[in-house]
All heavy atoms as TSV, in Angstrom:
chain	resi	resn	atom	element	x	y	z
A	1	THR	N	N	103.351	82.852	77.715
A	1	THR	CA	C	103.977	83.989	78.380
A	1	THR	C	C	103.505	84.031	79.830
A	1	THR	O	O	102.309	84.075	80.086
A	1	THR	CB	C	103.591	85.304	77.679
A	1	THR	OG1	O	104.006	85.235	76.322
A	1	THR	CG2	C	104.234	86.486	78.366
A	2	PRO	N	N	104.435	84.001	80.773
A	2	PRO	CA	C	104.044	84.073	82.180
A	2	PRO	C	C	103.448	85.439	82.525
A	2	PRO	O	O	103.760	86.445	81.906
A	2	PRO	CB	C	105.339	83.856	82.951
A	2	PRO	CG	C	106.408	83.686	81.956
A	2	PRO	CD	C	105.843	83.851	80.595
A	3	SER	N	N	102.615	85.452	83.518
A	3	SER	CA	C	102.006	86.683	84.009
A	3	SER	C	C	102.205	86.746	85.515
A	3	SER	O	O	102.056	85.737	86.199
A	3	SER	CB	C	100.516	86.697	83.672
A	3	SER	OG	O	99.920	87.869	84.171
A	4	SER	N	N	102.559	87.901	86.032
A	4	SER	CA	C	102.776	88.034	87.476
A	4	SER	C	C	102.513	89.465	87.919
A	4	SER	O	O	102.422	90.384	87.112
A	4	SER	CB	C	104.202	87.623	87.836
A	4	SER	OG	O	105.127	88.563	87.329
A	5	ASP	N	N	102.426	89.635	89.229
A	5	ASP	CA	C	102.220	90.961	89.805
A	5	ASP	C	C	102.950	91.021	91.143
A	5	ASP	O	O	103.272	90.004	91.739
A	5	ASP	CB	C	100.729	91.238	89.982
A	5	ASP	CG	C	100.401	92.729	90.011
A	5	ASP	OD1	O	101.327	93.549	89.878
A	5	ASP	OD2	O	99.226	93.071	90.163
A	6	TYR	N	N	103.208	92.218	91.629
A	6	TYR	CA	C	103.930	92.464	92.875
A	6	TYR	C	C	105.328	91.863	92.833
A	6	TYR	O	O	105.751	91.157	93.740
A	6	TYR	CB	C	103.150	91.943	94.090
A	6	TYR	CG	C	101.912	92.761	94.386
A	6	TYR	CD1	C	100.669	92.356	93.941
A	6	TYR	CD2	C	102.004	93.957	95.088
A	6	TYR	CE1	C	99.534	93.109	94.193
A	6	TYR	CE2	C	100.882	94.721	95.349
A	6	TYR	CZ	C	99.644	94.287	94.900
A	6	TYR	OH	O	98.531	95.042	95.152
A	7	ASN	N	N	106.051	92.125	91.756
A	7	ASN	CA	C	107.434	91.695	91.592
A	7	ASN	C	C	108.258	92.870	91.117
A	7	ASN	O	O	107.734	93.842	90.594
A	7	ASN	CB	C	107.531	90.570	90.552
A	7	ASN	CG	C	106.881	89.312	91.031
A	7	ASN	OD1	O	107.387	88.640	91.915
A	7	ASN	ND2	N	105.742	88.975	90.456
A	8	LEU	N	N	109.577	92.759	91.308
A	8	LEU	CA	C	110.495	93.753	90.782
A	8	LEU	C	C	111.374	93.050	89.754
A	8	LEU	O	O	112.016	92.054	90.077
A	8	LEU	CB	C	111.351	94.359	91.889
A	8	LEU	CG	C	112.195	95.552	91.452
A	8	LEU	CD1	C	112.377	96.525	92.595
A	8	LEU	CD2	C	113.532	95.144	90.892
A	9	PHE	N	N	111.370	93.544	88.528
A	9	PHE	CA	C	112.161	92.972	87.443
A	9	PHE	C	C	113.267	93.952	87.071
A	9	PHE	O	O	113.002	95.105	86.763
A	9	PHE	CB	C	111.282	92.704	86.220
A	9	PHE	CG	C	110.222	91.681	86.461
A	9	PHE	CD1	C	108.940	92.063	86.804
A	9	PHE	CD2	C	110.511	90.327	86.349
A	9	PHE	CE1	C	107.945	91.127	87.027
A	9	PHE	CE2	C	109.530	89.379	86.574
A	9	PHE	CZ	C	108.254	89.773	86.908
A	10	PHE	N	N	114.512	93.474	87.104
A	10	PHE	CA	C	115.668	94.288	86.757
A	10	PHE	C	C	116.543	93.456	85.839
A	10	PHE	O	O	116.997	92.379	86.226
A	10	PHE	CB	C	116.417	94.690	88.019
A	10	PHE	CG	C	117.588	95.608	87.802
A	10	PHE	CD1	C	117.428	96.810	87.142
A	10	PHE	CD2	C	118.832	95.279	88.281
A	10	PHE	CE1	C	118.499	97.673	86.954
A	10	PHE	CE2	C	119.912	96.138	88.104
A	10	PHE	CZ	C	119.733	97.327	87.447
A	11	HIS	N	N	116.759	93.903	84.622
A	11	HIS	CA	C	117.488	93.143	83.607
A	11	HIS	C	C	116.824	91.786	83.388
A	11	HIS	O	O	117.487	90.764	83.278
A	11	HIS	CB	C	118.955	92.958	83.985
A	11	HIS	CG	C	119.731	94.226	84.040
A	11	HIS	ND1	N	119.869	95.084	82.970
A	11	HIS	CD2	C	120.410	94.806	85.063
A	11	HIS	CE1	C	120.599	96.107	83.323
A	11	HIS	NE2	N	120.937	95.973	84.586
A	12	ALA	N	N	115.515	91.773	83.361
A	12	ALA	CA	C	114.747	90.541	83.176
A	12	ALA	C	C	114.213	90.477	81.752
A	12	ALA	O	O	114.073	91.502	81.089
A	12	ALA	CB	C	113.592	90.502	84.167
A	13	PRO	N	N	113.888	89.265	81.296
A	13	PRO	CA	C	113.304	89.141	79.951
A	13	PRO	C	C	112.030	89.965	79.822
A	13	PRO	O	O	111.276	90.104	80.775
A	13	PRO	CB	C	112.989	87.656	79.831
A	13	PRO	CG	C	113.757	86.986	80.908
A	13	PRO	CD	C	113.995	87.998	81.976
A	14	THR	N	N	111.804	90.493	78.666
A	14	THR	CA	C	110.619	91.324	78.452
A	14	THR	C	C	109.395	90.505	78.076
A	14	THR	O	O	108.330	91.061	77.844
A	14	THR	CB	C	110.886	92.370	77.355
A	14	THR	OG1	O	111.285	91.689	76.163
A	14	THR	CG2	C	111.958	93.348	77.793
A	15	ALA	N	N	109.510	89.187	77.991
A	15	ALA	CA	C	108.383	88.336	77.614
A	15	ALA	C	C	107.445	88.081	78.791
A	15	ALA	O	O	106.497	87.337	78.683
A	15	ALA	CB	C	108.886	87.013	77.064
A	16	ILE	N	N	107.714	88.700	79.926
A	16	ILE	CA	C	106.882	88.518	81.105
A	16	ILE	C	C	105.829	89.617	81.140
A	16	ILE	O	O	106.147	90.797	81.024
A	16	ILE	CB	C	107.726	88.556	82.392
A	16	ILE	CG1	C	108.735	87.401	82.375
A	16	ILE	CG2	C	106.853	88.493	83.624
A	16	ILE	CD1	C	109.739	87.453	83.489
A	17	VAL	N	N	104.576	89.242	81.291
A	17	VAL	CA	C	103.500	90.215	81.418
A	17	VAL	C	C	103.383	90.562	82.893
A	17	VAL	O	O	103.157	89.693	83.728
A	17	VAL	CB	C	102.168	89.639	80.888
A	17	VAL	CG1	C	101.032	90.616	81.119
A	17	VAL	CG2	C	102.284	89.294	79.418
A	18	THR	N	N	103.571	91.831	83.205
A	18	THR	CA	C	103.528	92.247	84.606
A	18	THR	C	C	102.210	92.931	84.925
A	18	THR	O	O	101.622	93.601	84.081
A	18	THR	CB	C	104.687	93.209	84.925
A	18	THR	OG1	O	104.568	94.361	84.101
A	18	THR	CG2	C	106.026	92.540	84.688
A	19	GLY	N	N	101.797	92.761	86.164
A	19	GLY	CA	C	100.598	93.437	86.626
A	19	GLY	C	C	100.887	94.891	86.944
A	19	GLY	O	O	102.027	95.353	86.876
A	20	THR	N	N	99.882	95.618	87.310
A	20	THR	CA	C	100.021	97.054	87.551
A	20	THR	C	C	100.811	97.374	88.809
A	20	THR	O	O	101.198	98.520	89.013
A	20	THR	CB	C	98.633	97.713	87.648
A	20	THR	OG1	O	97.893	97.095	88.703
A	20	THR	CG2	C	97.868	97.577	86.344
A	21	HIS	N	N	101.069	96.380	89.657
A	21	HIS	CA	C	101.816	96.619	90.896
A	21	HIS	C	C	103.279	96.223	90.795
A	21	HIS	O	O	104.031	96.406	91.738
A	21	HIS	CB	C	101.160	95.867	92.054
A	21	HIS	CG	C	99.744	96.249	92.272
A	21	HIS	ND1	N	98.693	95.500	91.782
A	21	HIS	CD2	C	99.192	97.308	92.891
A	21	HIS	CE1	C	97.556	96.075	92.116
A	21	HIS	NE2	N	97.830	97.180	92.777
A	22	SER	N	N	103.686	95.642	89.673
A	22	SER	CA	C	105.080	95.242	89.500
A	22	SER	C	C	105.944	96.437	89.142
A	22	SER	O	O	105.469	97.426	88.596
A	22	SER	CB	C	105.202	94.166	88.417
A	22	SER	OG	O	104.692	92.947	88.871
A	23	ILE	N	N	107.223	96.318	89.454
A	23	ILE	CA	C	108.205	97.359	89.171
A	23	ILE	C	C	109.152	96.788	88.118
A	23	ILE	O	O	109.697	95.698	88.306
A	23	ILE	CB	C	108.971	97.743	90.451
A	23	ILE	CG1	C	107.994	98.222	91.529
A	23	ILE	CG2	C	110.030	98.798	90.155
A	23	ILE	CD1	C	108.603	98.314	92.915
A	24	THR	N	N	109.356	97.498	87.028
A	24	THR	CA	C	110.203	96.991	85.956
A	24	THR	C	C	111.363	97.933	85.671
A	24	THR	O	O	111.261	99.141	85.858
A	24	THR	CB	C	109.400	96.779	84.661
A	24	THR	OG1	O	108.802	98.013	84.277
A	24	THR	CG2	C	108.314	95.738	84.850
A	25	ASP	N	N	112.473	97.333	85.217
A	25	ASP	CA	C	113.670	98.084	84.814
A	25	ASP	C	C	114.141	99.069	85.874
A	25	ASP	O	O	114.530	100.196	85.567
A	25	ASP	CB	C	113.432	98.804	83.485
A	25	ASP	CG	C	113.141	97.829	82.366
A	25	ASP	OD1	O	113.778	96.756	82.345
A	25	ASP	OD2	O	112.278	98.127	81.526
A	26	THR	N	N	114.092	98.643	87.123
A	26	THR	CA	C	114.506	99.487	88.237
A	26	THR	C	C	115.461	98.706	89.135
A	26	THR	O	O	115.160	97.573	89.512
A	26	THR	CB	C	113.281	99.936	89.062
A	26	THR	OG1	O	112.377	100.619	88.193
A	26	THR	CG2	C	113.666	100.866	90.182
A	27	ASP	N	N	116.595	99.288	89.469
A	27	ASP	CA	C	117.569	98.645	90.346
A	27	ASP	C	C	116.927	98.400	91.709
A	27	ASP	O	O	116.417	99.330	92.337
A	27	ASP	CB	C	118.791	99.551	90.489
A	27	ASP	CG	C	119.947	98.915	91.233
A	27	ASP	OD1	O	119.733	97.945	91.991
A	27	ASP	OD2	O	121.076	99.404	91.064
A	28	PRO	N	N	116.943	97.159	92.217
A	28	PRO	CA	C	116.325	96.871	93.504
A	28	PRO	C	C	117.112	97.408	94.696
A	28	PRO	O	O	116.607	97.415	95.815
A	28	PRO	CB	C	116.275	95.342	93.543
A	28	PRO	CG	C	117.341	94.900	92.611
A	28	PRO	CD	C	117.434	95.963	91.552
A	29	LEU	N	N	118.331	97.875	94.466
A	29	LEU	CA	C	119.187	98.416	95.521
A	29	LEU	C	C	119.428	97.404	96.633
A	29	LEU	O	O	119.143	97.636	97.808
A	29	LEU	CB	C	118.606	99.719	96.083
A	29	LEU	CG	C	118.442	100.857	95.084
A	29	LEU	CD1	C	117.787	102.062	95.735
A	29	LEU	CD2	C	119.778	101.235	94.462
A	30	PHE	N	N	120.002	96.246	96.251
A	30	PHE	CA	C	120.416	95.268	97.247
A	30	PHE	C	C	121.594	95.821	98.033
A	30	PHE	O	O	122.352	96.653	97.539
A	30	PHE	CB	C	120.832	93.957	96.580
A	30	PHE	CG	C	119.712	93.239	95.887
A	30	PHE	CD1	C	119.860	92.823	94.577
A	30	PHE	CD2	C	118.518	92.969	96.532
A	30	PHE	CE1	C	118.835	92.146	93.929
A	30	PHE	CE2	C	117.487	92.298	95.892
A	30	PHE	CZ	C	117.646	91.883	94.593
A	31	VAL	N	N	121.787	95.344	99.252
A	31	VAL	CA	C	122.875	95.828	100.102
A	31	VAL	C	C	124.234	95.550	99.465
A	31	VAL	O	O	125.035	96.457	99.279
A	31	VAL	CB	C	122.782	95.217	101.515
A	31	VAL	CG1	C	124.024	95.530	102.333
A	31	VAL	CG2	C	121.542	95.731	102.231
A	32	ASP	N	N	124.531	94.297	99.113
A	32	ASP	CA	C	125.820	93.949	98.504
A	32	ASP	C	C	125.687	92.646	97.720
A	32	ASP	O	O	126.118	91.584	98.184
A	32	ASP	CB	C	126.895	93.819	99.585
A	32	ASP	CG	C	128.300	93.688	99.033
A	32	ASP	OD1	O	128.471	93.640	97.789
A	32	ASP	OD2	O	129.249	93.632	99.835
A	33	PRO	N	N	125.081	92.703	96.515
A	33	PRO	CA	C	124.861	91.464	95.764
A	33	PRO	C	C	126.160	90.741	95.403
A	33	PRO	O	O	126.176	89.517	95.309
A	33	PRO	CB	C	124.105	91.919	94.519
A	33	PRO	CG	C	124.361	93.370	94.406
A	33	PRO	CD	C	124.599	93.869	95.794
A	34	GLY	N	N	127.256	91.462	95.232
A	34	GLY	CA	C	128.532	90.831	94.923
A	34	GLY	C	C	129.012	89.899	96.020
A	34	GLY	O	O	129.719	88.927	95.773
A	35	ALA	N	N	128.604	90.187	97.251
A	35	ALA	CA	C	128.955	89.361	98.401
A	35	ALA	C	C	127.806	88.432	98.797
A	35	ALA	O	O	127.854	87.795	99.848
A	35	ALA	CB	C	129.339	90.252	99.589
A	36	GLY	N	N	126.756	88.384	97.965
A	36	GLY	CA	C	125.622	87.502	98.257
A	36	GLY	C	C	124.609	88.079	99.230
A	36	GLY	O	O	123.746	87.365	99.725
A	37	ASN	N	N	124.703	89.385	99.513
A	37	ASN	CA	C	123.756	90.021	100.437
A	37	ASN	C	C	122.640	90.675	99.621
A	37	ASN	O	O	122.789	91.773	99.102
A	37	ASN	CB	C	124.462	91.065	101.298
A	37	ASN	CG	C	123.560	91.639	102.364
A	37	ASN	OD1	O	122.339	91.514	102.299
A	37	ASN	ND2	N	124.154	92.282	103.351
A	38	TYR	N	N	121.523	89.966	99.512
A	38	TYR	CA	C	120.389	90.447	98.721
A	38	TYR	C	C	119.308	91.096	99.586
A	38	TYR	O	O	118.169	91.211	99.164
A	38	TYR	CB	C	119.816	89.296	97.894
A	38	TYR	CG	C	120.800	88.831	96.850
A	38	TYR	CD1	C	121.563	87.695	97.044
A	38	TYR	CD2	C	120.977	89.563	95.683
A	38	TYR	CE1	C	122.478	87.287	96.089
A	38	TYR	CE2	C	121.894	89.162	94.730
A	38	TYR	CZ	C	122.643	88.025	94.939
A	38	TYR	OH	O	123.548	87.630	93.990
A	39	ARG	N	N	119.699	91.561	100.755
A	39	ARG	CA	C	118.764	92.337	101.565
A	39	ARG	C	C	118.571	93.692	100.894
A	39	ARG	O	O	119.444	94.154	100.171
A	39	ARG	CB	C	119.299	92.494	102.979
A	39	ARG	CG	C	119.284	91.185	103.746
A	39	ARG	CD	C	120.137	91.277	105.020
A	39	ARG	NE	N	120.254	89.990	105.638
A	39	ARG	CZ	C	121.141	89.054	105.298
A	39	ARG	NH1	N	121.989	89.273	104.303
A	39	ARG	NH2	N	121.171	87.903	105.928
A	40	LEU	N	N	117.440	94.309	101.158
A	40	LEU	CA	C	117.140	95.597	100.526
A	40	LEU	C	C	117.710	96.753	101.319
A	40	LEU	O	O	117.638	96.769	102.552
A	40	LEU	CB	C	115.621	95.779	100.417
A	40	LEU	CG	C	114.860	94.723	99.633
A	40	LEU	CD1	C	113.363	94.982	99.744
A	40	LEU	CD2	C	115.308	94.694	98.185
A	41	GLN	N	N	118.234	97.738	100.603
A	41	GLN	CA	C	118.591	98.994	101.252
A	41	GLN	C	C	117.283	99.702	101.622
A	41	GLN	O	O	116.240	99.482	100.996
A	41	GLN	CB	C	119.397	99.869	100.301
A	41	GLN	CG	C	120.744	99.305	99.938
A	41	GLN	CD	C	121.492	100.237	99.000
A	41	GLN	OE1	O	121.385	101.461	99.068
A	41	GLN	NE2	N	122.278	99.658	98.096
A	42	PRO	N	N	117.309	100.565	102.629
A	42	PRO	CA	C	116.074	101.264	103.034
A	42	PRO	C	C	115.422	102.065	101.910
A	42	PRO	O	O	114.211	102.238	101.900
A	42	PRO	CB	C	116.536	102.194	104.160
A	42	PRO	CG	C	117.784	101.576	104.682
A	42	PRO	CD	C	118.431	100.889	103.504
A	43	THR	N	N	116.195	102.520	100.942
A	43	THR	CA	C	115.649	103.324	99.849
A	43	THR	C	C	115.254	102.484	98.628
A	43	THR	O	O	114.924	103.039	97.585
A	43	THR	CB	C	116.672	104.392	99.420
A	43	THR	OG1	O	117.894	103.733	99.053
A	43	THR	CG2	C	116.928	105.385	100.547
A	44	SER	N	N	115.264	101.162	98.762
A	44	SER	CA	C	114.914	100.286	97.654
A	44	SER	C	C	113.480	100.524	97.199
A	44	SER	O	O	112.577	100.698	98.016
A	44	SER	CB	C	115.059	98.821	98.067
A	44	SER	OG	O	114.488	97.962	97.094
A	45	PRO	N	N	113.234	100.500	95.881
A	45	PRO	CA	C	111.862	100.629	95.398
A	45	PRO	C	C	110.996	99.424	95.789
A	45	PRO	O	O	109.769	99.502	95.736
A	45	PRO	CB	C	112.018	100.741	93.881
A	45	PRO	CG	C	113.329	100.134	93.579
A	45	PRO	CD	C	114.192	100.368	94.782
A	46	ALA	N	N	111.619	98.318	96.196
A	46	ALA	CA	C	110.874	97.130	96.616
A	46	ALA	C	C	110.424	97.215	98.078
A	46	ALA	O	O	109.551	96.457	98.504
A	46	ALA	CB	C	111.723	95.875	96.416
A	47	ALA	N	N	111.006	98.149	98.840
A	47	ALA	CA	C	110.628	98.312	100.244
A	47	ALA	C	C	109.192	98.818	100.336
A	47	ALA	O	O	108.802	99.763	99.646
A	47	ALA	CB	C	111.576	99.282	100.940
A	48	ASP	N	N	108.401	98.145	101.145
A	48	ASP	CA	C	106.998	98.517	101.394
A	48	ASP	C	C	106.130	98.459	100.140
A	48	ASP	O	O	105.086	99.095	100.077
A	48	ASP	CB	C	106.900	99.920	102.019
A	48	ASP	CG	C	107.693	100.044	103.307
A	48	ASP	OD1	O	107.814	99.043	104.033
A	48	ASP	OD2	O	108.205	101.135	103.579
A	49	ALA	N	N	106.543	97.709	99.112
A	49	ALA	CA	C	105.797	97.650	97.852
A	49	ALA	C	C	105.040	96.336	97.668
A	49	ALA	O	O	104.451	96.116	96.622
A	49	ALA	CB	C	106.753	97.858	96.676
A	50	GLY	N	N	105.068	95.465	98.665
A	50	GLY	CA	C	104.424	94.157	98.544
A	50	GLY	C	C	103.053	94.110	99.184
A	50	GLY	O	O	102.469	95.137	99.534
A	51	VAL	N	N	102.552	92.895	99.326
A	51	VAL	CA	C	101.251	92.654	99.945
A	51	VAL	C	C	101.400	91.590	101.020
A	51	VAL	O	O	102.351	90.816	101.024
A	51	VAL	CB	C	100.182	92.216	98.918
A	51	VAL	CG1	C	99.871	93.330	97.955
A	51	VAL	CG2	C	100.598	90.976	98.187
A	52	ASP	N	N	100.453	91.534	101.926
A	52	ASP	CA	C	100.436	90.537	102.989
A	52	ASP	C	C	99.978	89.203	102.414
A	52	ASP	O	O	98.814	89.040	102.038
A	52	ASP	CB	C	99.498	91.001	104.092
A	52	ASP	CG	C	99.460	90.048	105.266
A	52	ASP	OD1	O	100.112	88.981	105.217
A	52	ASP	OD2	O	98.778	90.371	106.253
A	53	LEU	N	N	100.903	88.246	102.346
A	53	LEU	CA	C	100.580	86.905	101.875
A	53	LEU	C	C	100.601	85.902	103.024
A	53	LEU	O	O	100.643	84.699	102.807
A	53	LEU	CB	C	101.564	86.468	100.784
A	53	LEU	CG	C	101.528	87.297	99.503
A	53	LEU	CD1	C	102.616	86.859	98.541
A	53	LEU	CD2	C	100.151	87.185	98.843
A	54	GLY	N	N	100.596	86.425	104.238
A	54	GLY	CA	C	100.586	85.565	105.405
A	54	GLY	C	C	101.961	85.100	105.853
A	54	GLY	O	O	102.069	84.272	106.749
A	55	VAL	N	N	103.023	85.614	105.252
A	55	VAL	CA	C	104.387	85.268	105.653
A	55	VAL	C	C	104.811	86.282	106.714
A	55	VAL	O	O	104.948	87.466	106.428
A	55	VAL	CB	C	105.353	85.299	104.447
A	55	VAL	CG1	C	106.769	84.952	104.875
A	55	VAL	CG2	C	104.865	84.352	103.365
A	56	THR	N	N	105.003	85.820	107.945
A	56	THR	CA	C	105.244	86.743	109.058
A	56	THR	C	C	106.707	86.882	109.448
A	56	THR	O	O	107.043	87.721	110.282
A	56	THR	CB	C	104.437	86.299	110.285
A	56	THR	OG1	O	104.814	84.957	110.633
A	56	THR	CG2	C	102.938	86.356	109.996
A	57	THR	N	N	107.594	86.065	108.841
A	57	THR	CA	C	109.032	86.205	109.092
A	57	THR	C	C	109.783	86.080	107.765
A	57	THR	O	O	109.345	85.393	106.854
A	57	THR	CB	C	109.560	85.131	110.068
A	57	THR	OG1	O	109.245	83.843	109.569
A	57	THR	CG2	C	108.972	85.310	111.461
A	58	ASP	N	N	110.939	86.766	107.687
A	58	ASP	CA	C	111.753	86.667	106.478
A	58	ASP	C	C	112.773	85.542	106.619
A	58	ASP	O	O	112.754	84.799	107.604
A	58	ASP	CB	C	112.396	88.020	106.152
A	58	ASP	CG	C	113.456	88.466	107.149
A	58	ASP	OD1	O	113.902	87.655	107.999
A	58	ASP	OD2	O	113.856	89.642	107.079
A	59	LEU	N	N	113.689	85.410	105.657
A	59	LEU	CA	C	114.669	84.321	105.691
A	59	LEU	C	C	115.623	84.413	106.866
A	59	LEU	O	O	116.220	83.414	107.256
A	59	LEU	CB	C	115.472	84.282	104.389
A	59	LEU	CG	C	114.727	83.758	103.162
A	59	LEU	CD1	C	115.640	83.758	101.946
A	59	LEU	CD2	C	114.176	82.373	103.395
A	60	ASP	N	N	115.786	85.599	107.447
A	60	ASP	CA	C	116.628	85.765	108.632
A	60	ASP	C	C	115.845	85.536	109.926
A	60	ASP	O	O	116.410	85.611	111.008
A	60	ASP	CB	C	117.234	87.174	108.678
A	60	ASP	CG	C	118.334	87.362	107.652
A	60	ASP	OD1	O	118.967	86.365	107.257
A	60	ASP	OD2	O	118.571	88.517	107.248
A	61	GLY	N	N	114.541	85.328	109.809
A	61	GLY	CA	C	113.710	85.152	110.997
A	61	GLY	C	C	113.186	86.457	111.564
A	61	GLY	O	O	112.559	86.469	112.619
A	62	ALA	N	N	113.419	87.571	110.865
A	62	ALA	CA	C	112.922	88.872	111.330
A	62	ALA	C	C	111.423	88.979	111.019
A	62	ALA	O	O	110.939	88.447	110.022
A	62	ALA	CB	C	113.678	90.006	110.633
A	63	ALA	N	N	110.715	89.669	111.887
A	63	ALA	CA	C	109.274	89.849	111.712
A	63	ALA	C	C	108.971	90.660	110.458
A	63	ALA	O	O	109.721	91.558	110.090
A	63	ALA	CB	C	108.687	90.557	112.923
A	64	ARG	N	N	107.888	90.291	109.798
A	64	ARG	CA	C	107.388	91.032	108.642
A	64	ARG	C	C	106.010	91.549	108.992
A	64	ARG	O	O	105.254	90.823	109.605
A	64	ARG	CB	C	107.292	90.117	107.406
A	64	ARG	CG	C	108.636	89.640	106.929
A	64	ARG	CD	C	108.514	88.840	105.649
A	64	ARG	NE	N	108.255	89.764	104.548
A	64	ARG	CZ	C	107.384	89.533	103.570
A	64	ARG	NH1	N	106.664	88.430	103.550
A	64	ARG	NH2	N	107.210	90.394	102.612
A	65	PRO	N	N	105.636	92.737	108.611
A	65	PRO	CA	C	106.427	93.706	107.853
A	65	PRO	C	C	107.346	94.520	108.758
A	65	PRO	O	O	107.171	94.575	109.964
A	65	PRO	CB	C	105.362	94.607	107.237
A	65	PRO	CG	C	104.265	94.647	108.250
A	65	PRO	CD	C	104.266	93.247	108.842
A	66	GLN	N	N	108.302	95.164	108.136
A	66	GLN	CA	C	109.173	96.144	108.785
A	66	GLN	C	C	108.889	97.458	108.062
A	66	GLN	O	O	108.929	97.504	106.848
A	66	GLN	CB	C	110.643	95.777	108.596
A	66	GLN	CG	C	111.039	94.450	109.188
A	66	GLN	CD	C	111.439	94.552	110.637
A	66	GLN	OE1	O	112.051	95.531	111.053
A	66	GLN	NE2	N	111.091	93.560	111.413
A	67	GLY	N	N	108.613	98.510	108.785
A	67	GLY	CA	C	108.310	99.773	108.119
A	67	GLY	C	C	106.836	99.926	107.836
A	67	GLY	O	O	105.989	99.370	108.516
A	68	ALA	N	N	106.526	100.642	106.757
A	68	ALA	CA	C	105.138	101.001	106.441
A	68	ALA	C	C	104.344	99.860	105.827
A	68	ALA	O	O	103.117	99.922	105.787
A	68	ALA	CB	C	105.127	102.203	105.491
A	69	GLY	N	N	105.005	98.806	105.342
A	69	GLY	CA	C	104.275	97.702	104.728
A	69	GLY	C	C	105.200	96.559	104.374
A	69	GLY	O	O	106.386	96.580	104.698
A	70	PHE	N	N	104.654	95.561	103.704
A	70	PHE	CA	C	105.438	94.399	103.302
A	70	PHE	C	C	106.324	94.746	102.105
A	70	PHE	O	O	105.894	95.475	101.212
A	70	PHE	CB	C	104.503	93.241	102.923
A	70	PHE	CG	C	103.827	92.638	104.118
A	70	PHE	CD1	C	102.655	93.184	104.612
A	70	PHE	CD2	C	104.374	91.545	104.751
A	70	PHE	CE1	C	102.025	92.640	105.718
A	70	PHE	CE2	C	103.762	90.988	105.856
A	70	PHE	CZ	C	102.587	91.540	106.343
A	71	SER	N	N	107.540	94.225	102.128
A	71	SER	CA	C	108.466	94.473	101.017
A	71	SER	C	C	108.447	93.296	100.056
A	71	SER	O	O	108.092	92.178	100.421
A	71	SER	CB	C	109.888	94.683	101.549
A	71	SER	OG	O	109.932	95.856	102.326
A	72	LEU	N	N	108.861	93.550	98.822
A	72	LEU	CA	C	109.006	92.494	97.840
A	72	LEU	C	C	110.296	91.742	98.138
A	72	LEU	O	O	111.292	92.344	98.490
A	72	LEU	CB	C	109.087	93.084	96.427
A	72	LEU	CG	C	107.922	93.953	95.964
A	72	LEU	CD1	C	108.236	94.551	94.592
A	72	LEU	CD2	C	106.653	93.154	95.912
A	73	GLY	N	N	110.288	90.431	98.011
A	73	GLY	CA	C	111.503	89.652	98.181
A	73	GLY	C	C	111.500	88.808	99.446
A	73	GLY	O	O	110.581	88.855	100.262
A	74	ALA	N	N	112.556	88.044	99.584
A	74	ALA	CA	C	112.676	87.071	100.675
A	74	ALA	C	C	113.133	87.691	101.993
A	74	ALA	O	O	112.974	87.092	103.055
A	74	ALA	CB	C	113.669	85.973	100.271
A	75	TYR	N	N	113.701	88.891	101.934
A	75	TYR	CA	C	114.144	89.556	103.157
A	75	TYR	C	C	113.224	90.717	103.424
A	75	TYR	O	O	113.425	91.681	103.921
A	75	TYR	CB	C	115.595	90.014	103.022
A	75	TYR	CG	C	116.569	88.864	102.947
A	75	TYR	CD1	C	117.105	88.467	101.737
A	75	TYR	CD2	C	116.912	88.167	104.081
A	75	TYR	CE1	C	117.993	87.403	101.667
A	75	TYR	CE2	C	117.793	87.095	104.021
A	75	TYR	CZ	C	118.337	86.724	102.819
A	75	TYR	OH	O	119.201	85.681	102.750
């Protein structure tokens, strides 16, 4: 059984052991997943819920963090 922390699981298998910082069964509130836009809406539960892993830019090249802290995900 995999174990992880600082992740957001939505409609994910329940065989994953999550740490105390992971978010489960919560809509990540992507901007427009149907159109392939997996950026987070400002009210996403993943916004500001991550940790500094030394990644200073996102997939769009924008500086990280934006807001009060690091967000979960690639954007």
